[in-house]
C-alpha positions in Angstrom: 89.0 34.6 47.7 91.2 36.0 50.7 91.4 39.4 48.9 88.4 39.5 47.9 87.0 39.1 52.1 90.0 41.6 52.6 87.9 43.6 50.0 85.0 44.0 51.8 86.4 44.3 55.2 88.4 47.1 54.2 86.1 49.1 52.4 83.1 47.8 54.9 85.5 49.4 57.8 85.6 52.9 55.8 81.8 53.7 55.0 81.4 51.6 58.8 84.1 55.0 60.0 82.8 57.9 57.0 78.5 56.9 58.6 80.9 57.5 62.5 81.3 61.0 61.1 77.0 61.2 60.0 76.7 60.1 63.9 79.0 62.0 65.4 77.3 65.5 63.8 73.4 64.8 64.6 74.7 63.3 68.3 76.5 66.2 68.8 73.4 68.9 68.0 71.3 68.4 70.6 68.2 70.1 70.8 65.9 71.7 72.9 62.7 71.4 70.5 60.9 68.5 69.0 62.2 68.2 65.0 61.0 65.2 62.6 63.1 65.1 59.7 64.1 62.7 56.8 67.8 62.4 55.4 67.3 61.3 51.9 70.5 59.2 50.3 70.9 59.5 46.8 74.7 57.1 45.5 75.8 58.9 42.4 78.1 57.1 40.8 79.7 53.7 41.8 81.8 50.8 39.4 81.5 47.1 39.6 84.0 46.4 42.8 80.4 47.4 45.0 78.4 45.0 42.4 81.2 42.2 43.0 80.8 42.9 46.5 77.1 42.1 48.0 77.8 43.0 51.4 79.2 46.6 50.2 75.8 46.4 47.7 73.3 45.2 50.7 74.6 48.4 53.1 74.6 51.2 50.6 71.2 50.3 49.5 69.1 51.6 52.3 71.0 54.4 53.2 68.1 57.0 53.7 66.9 57.5 57.4 64.9 59.2 59.1 65.6 61.7 62.6 63.0 62.0 65.2 64.7 63.9 67.7 63.7 65.9 71.6 65.4 67.1 74.9 66.2 63.5 75.8 67.1 61.1 72.7 67.2 60.9 69.5 66.1 58.3 66.9 67.7 57.1 63.4 65.6 54.4 61.4 65.0 53.0 58.3 63.7 49.8 57.2 66.1 47.1 58.7 66.9 48.8 62.3 66.7 51.1 64.2 68.8 54.1 66.8 67.8 55.5 70.4 70.4 57.3 72.0 69.1 58.7 75.4 71.0 61.8 76.5 71.2 62.0 79.7 72.3 58.0 80.5 74.3 58.0 77.3 72.4 54.5 76.6 72.1 53.2 73.2 69.1 51.0 71.9 69.7 49.1 69.3 66.0 47.4 67.1 66.6 44.7 64.5 63.8 45.0 62.6 64.8 42.0 60.2 65.2 40.0 63.6 62.8 41.1 65.4 65.4 42.1 68.4 66.9 45.1 70.5 69.5 45.0 72.2 70.6 48.2 75.5 73.9 49.5 75.9 75.4 51.7 78.3 77.6 54.7 78.0 80.4 51.8 79.1 79.5 49.4 76.4 79.8 51.8 73.5 83.3 53.4 74.2 84.2 49.4 74.3 82.3 49.0 70.8 84.3 51.8 69.5 87.8 50.8 70.7 87.1 47.5 69.2 86.4 49.0 65.9 89.7 51.0 65.7 91.7 48.0 67.3 90.0 46.4 64.0 90.9 49.0 61.7 94.7 49.3 63.4 95.0 45.3 62.5 94.7 45.9 59.2 97.2 47.9 59.6 94.8 51.1 58.7 96.7 54.6 58.7 94.8 57.7 58.3 96.0 61.6 57.7 93.6 63.9 57.4 93.1 67.6 56.1 89.7 70.0 56.3 88.9 73.8 55.6 86.1 76.2 56.0 83.8 76.9 52.9 83.9 80.4 52.1 80.8 80.4 50.0 77.2 79.6 50.9 74.4 77.5 49.6 71.3 76.9 49.3 70.5 73.1 50.4 66.1 72.8 51.0 65.5 76.0 51.0 67.7 77.2 53.7 70.9 78.6 53.4 73.9 76.7 54.5 77.3 77.1 54.8 80.4 74.3 54.7 83.6 72.5 55.1 85.6 69.9 53.5 88.0 67.3 55.4 89.9 65.3 52.9 90.5 61.5 54.8 93.4 59.7 53.8 92.8 55.7 54.5 95.9 53.1 54.2 95.9 48.8 54.9 97.3 46.2 54.3 95.6 42.9 54.2 97.3 39.5 54.4 97.2 38.1 51.5 97.3 40.7 49.6 100.8 41.2 47.3 100.2 45.6 48.0 98.2 46.9 50.5 95.1 49.7 49.0 94.1 53.6 49.9 91.8 55.3 49.7 90.8 58.7 49.7 87.9 59.9 51.2 87.0 63.3 50.4 83.6 65.4 52.4 81.5 68.3 53.0 79.6 68.9 55.6 76.9 71.5 55.4 74.9 73.3 57.6 72.3 75.9 58.5 71.4 78.4 61.2 68.0 79.3 59.8 66.2 75.6 59.2 64.0 74.0 61.9 66.1 72.7 65.5 69.5 75.6 64.3 68.1 78.2 67.0 68.0 74.9 70.0 71.4 73.8 68.1 72.8 76.9 68.5 71.7 77.7 72.0 73.1 73.9 73.3 76.3 74.7 72.1 76.9 78.0 73.6 75.7 76.7 76.9 77.6 73.4 76.8 80.6 73.9 75.3 81.6 71.7 72.5 82.8 68.9 74.9 79.3 67.8 75.7 78.3 65.3 73.8 79.8 62.0 74.5 79.9 61.3 70.9 81.6 64.4 70.5 84.5 63.2 73.6 84.8 59.9 71.7 85.6 60.9 68.2 87.8 64.7 69.3 89.7 61.3 71.5 90.2 59.1 68.2 90.9 62.6 65.6 93.3 63.9 68.4 95.7 60.5 67.4 94.7 61.2 64.0 97.5 63.4 61.4 95.1 66.9 61.1 92.6 65.8 63.1 93.0 68.4 66.0 92.5 71.0 62.6 89.2 69.2 61.6 88.1 69.9 65.2 88.8 73.0 65.2 87.3 73.9 61.5 84.0 72.2 62.8 83.6 73.6 65.7 82.8 77.1 63.9 80.0 74.6 62.2 77.2 74.9 64.4 73.9 74.5 62.9 71.1 72.0 61.8 73.0 69.5 60.0 71.5 69.9 56.5 73.8 67.6 53.9 76.6 65.4 54.1 78.4 64.4 50.9 81.8 61.5 50.6 83.3 61.2 47.2 85.3 57.7 47.7 88.2 56.8 45.3 89.6 53.4 47.0 93.0 52.0 44.9 95.0 49.0 45.1 92.5 46.7 43.9 92.4 45.2 40.6 89.4 47.3 39.8 89.1 50.6 41.4 86.5 51.6 43.3 85.0 55.3 42.5 81.9 56.0 44.9 79.7 59.5 45.4 77.5 59.4 48.3 74.9 62.7 49.5 72.7 62.9 51.8 69.8 65.9 52.7 67.7 66.7 55.1 64.9 67.5 54.5 60.5 67.7 55.1 61.2 69.3 58.8 58.2 68.7 60.9 58.4 70.4 64.3 55.1 69.1 65.8 55.2 67.8 69.2 56.7 63.8 68.8 55.2 61.2 70.9 56.9 59.7 73.8 55.3 55.9 71.8 57.4 57.3 69.2 60.3 55.6 71.1 59.4 52.2 72.3 60.7 49.0 70.9 57.8 47.3 68.8 55.9 44.6 70.9 57.0 41.4 70.4 60.2 42.2 69.7 62.5 40.7 71.7 65.0 42.1 73.9 69.2 40.1 73.3 71.5 41.3 76.0 
């Protein structure tokens, strides 16, 4: 039982870190024009470890999101939750549609939450290593030409109650387009404000600077400016009774550049604020 709890916690933390890279890429691409699109999620392969872990399976089941972004705010929402980021104040609003509650976190609170998540990983004995390289070949994603970068994140964990540690390799590919809707504004923003303009980018840069190979990833990623079109994560975890193999693909589609009304970013009526 202890090993199973640690499995869920460790793999959940690993998936959470993967998703933080997606959040990092989205928020660091602040736009000047309104854009709405879908991030479709496909789980292309998994095995019985996933089915045994109900918490992890639940987290992976509803991973598709709708993205709404203006010059001032960004929304990432699915059927269970919504996250709204206000760029000017660096404030994040988290809406839970199941509990019908919402929470407002300032920039300082977001930093503390990120530090707490990293501290949890350290307490698990987590060790990280990264390698990355820019991909020379381009490909078509949703009808737009995209350029890519590959990164390998190696993680190891040591849990109490387990005879041996657990290791995980996550191969990630990021593909961005310079011609898709919103790309022109993203590139102009990056050229004007520099790579440190986004608070999320600053936070991730601080983390990556402490990881072997992280600075190289930042260097490779600085050349990958444009609209995020696709991210693929192939994860293999060993050290368990079973080996976890999972491939997840997030792909952008259905771009709409019509003006987005401010009402889209409103907290639903009747939802209770949790402080």
